C-alpha positions in Angstrom: -81.9 -93.6 36.2 -78.6 -95.1 35.2 -78.3 -92.7 32.2 -78.7 -89.8 34.6 -75.9 -91.1 36.8 -73.7 -91.6 33.7 -74.3 -88.0 32.7 -73.4 -86.7 36.1 -70.3 -88.9 36.3 -69.1 -87.9 32.9 -69.5 -84.2 33.6 -67.7 -84.4 36.9 -64.8 -86.3 35.3 -64.7 -83.5 32.6 -64.6 -80.9 35.3 -61.7 -82.7 37.0 -59.7 -83.2 33.8 -60.2 -79.6 32.8 -59.4 -78.1 36.2 -56.6 -80.4 37.3 -53.9 -78.9 35.0 -54.9 -75.4 36.0 -54.7 -76.3 39.7 -51.4 -78.0 39.3 -50.0 -75.1 37.3 -51.1 -72.7 40.0 -49.5 -74.7 42.8 -46.3 -75.1 40.8 -46.3 -71.4 40.0 -46.9 -70.5 43.7 -44.0 -72.8 44.7 -41.6 -71.4 42.2 -42.7 -67.8 42.8 -42.4 -68.2 46.5 -38.9 -69.7 46.2 -37.8 -66.8 43.8 -39.2 -64.2 46.3 -37.4 -65.9 49.2 -34.2 -66.2 47.2 -34.3 -62.6 46.2 -35.2 -61.6 49.8 -38.2 -59.5 48.7 -41.0 -58.6 51.1 -43.7 -58.1 48.4 -45.4 -61.2 47.1 -46.4 -59.5 43.8 -43.7 -61.3 41.9 -44.8 -64.6 43.2 -48.4 -63.8 42.3 -47.4 -62.9 38.7 -45.4 -66.1 38.3 -48.4 -68.1 39.6 -50.7 -66.3 37.2 -48.3 -66.8 34.3 -48.2 -70.6 35.1 -52.0 -70.8 35.0 -52.3 -68.8 31.8 -49.6 -71.0 30.2 -51.5 -74.2 31.3 -54.7 -72.7 29.9 -53.1 -72.0 26.6 -51.6 -75.5 26.4 -54.8 -77.4 27.4 -57.5 -75.0 26.4 -58.2 -76.5 22.9 -58.2 -80.0 24.2 -60.5 -79.0 27.1 -62.9 -77.3 24.7 -63.0 -80.4 22.4 -63.6 -82.6 25.3 -66.4 -80.4 26.5 -68.1 -80.4 23.1 -67.8 -84.2 22.9 -69.1 -84.8 26.4 -72.0 -82.4 25.8 -73.0 -84.3 22.6 -72.9 -87.5 24.6 -75.0 -86.0 27.4 -77.7 -84.9 25.0 -77.7 -88.4 23.5 -78.3 -89.8 27.0 -81.1 -87.2 27.6 -82.7 -88.3 24.3 -82.5 -91.9 25.4 -84.2 -91.1 28.7 -87.0 -89.2 26.9 -87.5 -92.1 24.5 -88.2 -94.5 27.3 -90.6 -92.2 29.0 -91.0 -91.2 32.7 -90.2 -94.1 35.1 -93.2 -95.1 37.0 -93.9 -97.8 39.6 -96.1 -100.8 39.0 -99.3 -99.0 39.9 -98.9 -96.5 37.0 
């Protein structure tokens, strides 16, 4: 059962490390875009949305290859854990 928890923990950490730069880029883009719109005195938030989207796309371009490589490595490790679980057989209690 420990292997299963290791797989889940590793996959959750992968999700956090992949999504965290995108979330931070979106938040920074929203802050900068909001300040630009406020500074220019615009009523339309389209410019702020475009700046936020550009920040997310830029973060995706910068971290995309590393995230893909991490996902491939974690998937390989997860399949190794699944193989180890299958090798030991189904866990049963003392009665069989």
